[in-house]
N, C-alpha and C positions, 0 to 999 in steps of 0.2 A: 504494500500500500504506500509506503514511504517513497519507493522508487517511482511510482506513478506521479506523485505530487512533484517530485524533483524534476522528472522528465517534462511534465506540463509547464513548470516554471521556466525551464531552459528553452523550451519551444516558444513560449510567450515572449521571453526576453529577446530571442533571435528575431522573431517577427517584428517586434517594436523597433529593434535596431535597424532592420531592413527598411522599415517605413521612414525612419529618420534620415537615412542616407539618401533615399529617393527624394525626400523633401528638400534636402540641401542641394542636390543636383538640379532640381527644378528651379529653385530660387536663383541659383547661379546662372542658369541659362536665361532666365527672364531678365536678370540684371544686365547681362552682356548684350541683350538683343538691341537696345536702343542706343548703345554707345557709339559715338561717331568714330570713324576709322581714319586714322592719319598714318602715313608712312613718310620716311625721309627719302630724298632723292636716291641715296645709295641703297636703301632697302628696296626701292622700286626696281633699280638696275639689277640687284642681286636676285630678285624674283623673275627676271627675264623681261621686264618692261622698260619703257622709256618715260622719264618724267617730262610732262609737258608743263613748263612753268608759266606759260601764258594762261592756261586754263586751270592751273594748280591741280592736275590730275595725273595719275599714273596710267599710261596706256599700254595694254598688253601684259603678259606675264601673270603671275599669281596674284598680284595686287591690282589688277585691271579695274579702273573706275574709282579707286580709292583716292582720297584727297592727299596731296603732297604738301607737307608742312616743312 
């Protein structure tokens, strides 16, 4: 009988810990969603793009369309 109670407590603790981790991941994703994205001209070049300083945009590469700061 004691083993069943201990096992139930362990399962409940693991379930609550799993829910806590998912909540943290969701909150982090929601926070990063609205953040503006800026790259330096060198980061733009390293990503394979070309910084267009007239439009302040990175054109091409992995940072395509991001603002150049």
